[in-house]
C-alpha positions as CSV (number, residue, x, y, z in Angstrom):
1,M,7.8,-9.2,14.6
2,S,10.6,-8.9,12.1
3,T,10.7,-5.8,9.9
4,E,13.4,-7.2,7.6
5,A,12.6,-7.8,4.0
6,I,11.8,-11.3,2.8
7,A,12.8,-12.8,-0.5
8,V,10.4,-14.4,-3.0
9,T,11.1,-16.0,-6.4
10,V,8.6,-14.9,-9.1
11,K,8.3,-17.1,-12.2
12,L,7.3,-15.1,-15.2
13,F,5.3,-16.4,-18.2
14,A,3.8,-14.9,-21.3
15,A,3.3,-11.1,-21.2
16,Y,5.1,-10.8,-17.8
17,Q,8.2,-12.6,-19.2
18,E,8.1,-10.4,-22.4
19,A,8.0,-7.3,-20.3
20,Y,10.9,-8.2,-18.1
21,G,12.9,-10.2,-20.6
22,V,13.6,-13.0,-18.0
23,S,11.8,-16.0,-16.8
24,E,12.4,-15.5,-13.1
25,L,13.0,-12.7,-10.7
26,V,14.0,-12.7,-7.0
27,L,12.3,-9.8,-5.1
28,K,12.9,-8.4,-1.7
29,I,9.6,-7.3,-0.2
30,P,8.3,-6.3,3.2
31,P,6.9,-8.9,5.5
32,N,3.1,-9.3,5.4
33,T,2.9,-8.5,1.7
34,A,0.0,-10.0,-0.3
35,V,0.7,-11.8,-3.5
36,S,-1.5,-9.2,-5.4
37,A,1.2,-6.5,-4.5
38,I,3.6,-8.3,-6.9
39,L,1.2,-7.7,-9.7
40,N,0.7,-4.1,-8.6
41,K,4.4,-3.6,-8.7
42,F,4.8,-5.1,-12.1
43,A,1.9,-3.0,-13.5
44,S,3.4,0.2,-12.1
45,E,6.8,-0.7,-13.6
46,H,5.3,-1.9,-17.0
47,P,2.0,-0.1,-17.6
48,E,1.3,-2.4,-20.5
49,L,0.7,-5.2,-18.0
50,D,-2.2,-3.4,-16.4
51,K,-4.6,-4.9,-18.9
52,W,-3.9,-8.3,-17.4
53,R,-4.5,-7.3,-13.8
54,Q,-8.2,-8.5,-13.5
55,I,-7.6,-11.8,-15.3
56,T,-4.3,-13.0,-13.8
57,R,-4.4,-15.9,-11.3
58,F,-1.9,-16.4,-8.6
59,G,0.1,-19.4,-7.5
60,V,2.3,-19.8,-4.5
61,N,4.4,-22.9,-3.9
62,F,2.5,-24.9,-6.6
63,Q,-1.0,-24.0,-5.3
64,F,-3.6,-21.5,-6.6
65,V,-4.2,-18.8,-4.1
66,E,-6.4,-15.8,-3.6
67,P,-4.9,-12.3,-4.2
68,D,-4.8,-11.4,-0.5
69,T,-2.6,-14.4,0.4
70,I,0.3,-13.2,2.5
71,L,3.8,-14.2,1.2
72,H,6.6,-15.7,3.3
73,D,10.3,-15.8,2.9
74,G,11.3,-18.3,0.3
75,D,7.9,-18.6,-1.4
76,E,7.8,-19.2,-5.1
77,V,5.2,-17.0,-6.8
78,V,3.6,-17.5,-10.3
79,L,1.5,-15.0,-12.0
80,I,-0.7,-16.9,-14.5
81,P,-2.1,-14.8,-17.3
82,P,-4.6,-16.2,-19.7
83,V,-3.1,-18.5,-22.3
84,S,-4.3,-19.6,-25.7
85,G,-3.1,-22.4,-27.8
86,G,-3.8,-24.1,-31.1
């Protein structure tokens, strides 16, 4: 089993994009990291994002996934906060 970091691309929208000031980040993470760990990292770096923790959905490679889904090298992750429109 490899212990090298894997790279995932995280697409940012709404509050996440506002917090980081970019629309996309490439993260190096340990193997066997769950997608929910990305949200935990973001909430620890930007505490104002914590209020979105319970209502954010996750997407990996264009599919909705559960928070415990394990990420793989090259995955594209999307954190989907609630949106409103008019």
